[in-house]
N, C-alpha and C positions, 0 to 999 in steps of 0.2 A: 868730305874730309877737310876741304878748305874752310867750310863753315865752322867746324869743330876747332880748327886751329885759330880762327878769329875769336871764338868764344873762350878759348883755353885760359888766357890771362885773367879774364873777368871771373871765371869759375874758380880758378885756383886761389885768387885773392879772397873770394867769399868763403871758400872752404877753409882757408887758413884762419880766417876770423872765427868761423864756427868751431874749428878744432881748438883754438885757444880757449874758447868758452868751455868746451868739453874737458880740456886739460885742467882748467881752473876748478871745475866742479869735481873732477877726480882728486885733485890735491886737497881741496877743502874737505871732501868726504873722508879721506884718509886721516888728515890732521884731527878731525873731530871723532871719527869712529874708533880709531885705534885706542886712545885712552879711555873713551866712554865704554867701549866693549870690555875693558879690563875691570872697570868699576861695576858694570852690570854682572860680570862673572863673579866678583867678590860678593856682590849682593845676593846672587842666586845660591852661593855656597854658605851664606851666613847662617849661624846657629840660631839667630833670631828669626823664628818661623814666619811671622807676618812679613818681614822684609824679604825673606827668601821666596815666599809664595808670590809676593807682588812682582818681583823680577822674573820669576819663572812664568807667571801669567803674561807679562809683557813680552817676553821672548816668544812664547807660544803664539800670541796674537800676531806679532810682527812677522815671524817666520811662516805663519800659516795663511797669510793673506798676500796678494800680489803687490809688488812695489808700485805698480801703476795706480792701483786703487788708493794706496797710501798717499801718493803724490796728489791725486785729485781731491782727497779729503782734506789734506793739510792746506792746499791752496784755495779751495772753494768753500770749505765749511765755515770759516770765520765770516765771510761776506754773505753767503746765501742763507745760513742758519742763524748766526749770531748778529747779522746785519752790521758787522764791523769789519770791513776789509783791511786787515792789518798789512797786507802785502802790497796794496796799490796796484796800478796797472803797468808799472815800468818794468824794464828788463831786470833791474836790480832787485825788485820785489819778487819776480819769478825765480831769480837765481837763489834768493834767500830761502824761499819755500822749497825749492828743489834740494838745496843743501841740507836743510833740516830733515827732509824725507830720507835722503840717502844716508845721512849720518846715523839717524835712528835705526834704519833698516840694517845697515852693515854693522853697526855696533852690536846688534842682537846676534847676528851671525858670528861675528868675531868673538863674542862672549862665550859661545859654546865651544869654539876652538880653544880659547884660553882655558876654559874649565876642564876640557879634556886633557890639555897639556899639563895643567897643574896637578890634576888627580892621577895622571899617568906616572908622576915621579914616585918611586917606591917610598912608602911610609917609613921604612927603616932608615932611610937617609935623613929624614927630618928628625926622627928620634935620636939618631946619632948626633945631630947638631945640638939638640937639647941637652944631651949628656955632656957635651963639650962646653956647655954654659952659654951657648949662643941665644940671642933674643929671637923672637919670631920674625922680626924684620931682617935680621942678619941671616937667618935660615932661608928666608924667601929670596933675599938678594944674592947670597953666595952659593946656595944649593939648588933651590927650586927654579929660580929665574932662568939660569943658563940652560938647564935641561929642558925647561918648558919652551924656550926659544927654539931650540933644535927640533923639538917635536912638532911645533906649530908652523914652521916655515913652509912645508909642502902644502898643507890645507889653506894657509893664509895666502900663499902665492896664487892658488887657484881662485880664491874669492876676489883677490885684487885684480887679476886678469879679467874675471867676470865683470867687475866694477867698470872697467874701461868700456866694455860693450853695453852695460846697463845704463850708462849715462845717456844713451840715445832715447831712453824712456822719458827724459825730461821734456821732449818736444810735445808731450801730451798736454802740458800747460803752456805751450808756445815759447818755451825757452829756446833761443836761437843757437842751438849747438850744431854740430857738423852735419848730422842727418837732416835737420831742419833746413840748413843752408843748401844741401844737395837737392832736397825735394822741392825747394822753392823754384828751381829752374824748370820743373815740370809744369808748374802752375803759372809761371810768369814772373821773372825777376830780372831787373837790370837789362831789360830789352830782350831777354831770352825766355822762350816758352816752348813747351813740348819736348824738352831735352831730358832724356833719362840717363844719359851717360854720366853726368856729374854725380848722381846718386850712387851708381856702381863704383865710381872712382873713390868715394869715401871709404870703401873697404881697405884701400891701401894705407890710409891713415891708421886704421885700427890694427892692421897687420904689422905695421912698423912699430907702433906703440907697444903692442903685446910681444913682439919679437924682442924689443929692448928689455922689457920687464922679465921675459923668460931667461934671457942671458944674465940679467942682474941677480935673479933668484937662484939660478944654477950656481953662480959664483958664490953667493952667500951660503948655500948649502954645503959647498966644498970647503968654505972657510970654517964651518961649524962641525966638520967631521972629527975634529980633535976632542969634542965633548963626548964622553962616554956615560 
């Protein structure tokens, strides 16, 4: 116990740095995937068949393959196959590759949630808007969007909470997120080796983050109850 207490400040400092990287990846993924997912949803619903088929095929491929494989392909393919390592060997390059992988992956999942939310709005409401002389943009903004938001909050909240945990997959390309930081003390880091308790301790970071997200989404769902 005395040894653990001596190691505690070093471990917590390292885990905090790792969690900041995890949090950064989480935020960047959301900022990229939320708008990109909407664009992909519009593309898959397009009346222009080649465009629609392209985005449906993209979604099928991304959703049908593991995120870990996508991370490995995006990070290693340019260097090993094209002989042009666009990411470099720095932490910034690894973070950029991980961000691209996560954004593309989650955008495809979000697109299906968006599509279901949009198509779930009764067609009669859109037709009523056209009768009133509203443009397609006005119909989407004032009729479809608000109802879509209410419909998609529960499935989106599940995906976003999953994203918090999925960020741990970035360690497959040696991105130094929180799990990587905790695992390092098993192998030998900062004078500490053979210690498994820091890895278990990382669970508290995920529990706190997901607990806060759960409270935030529950509050948002309550706020949207007025939309019928």
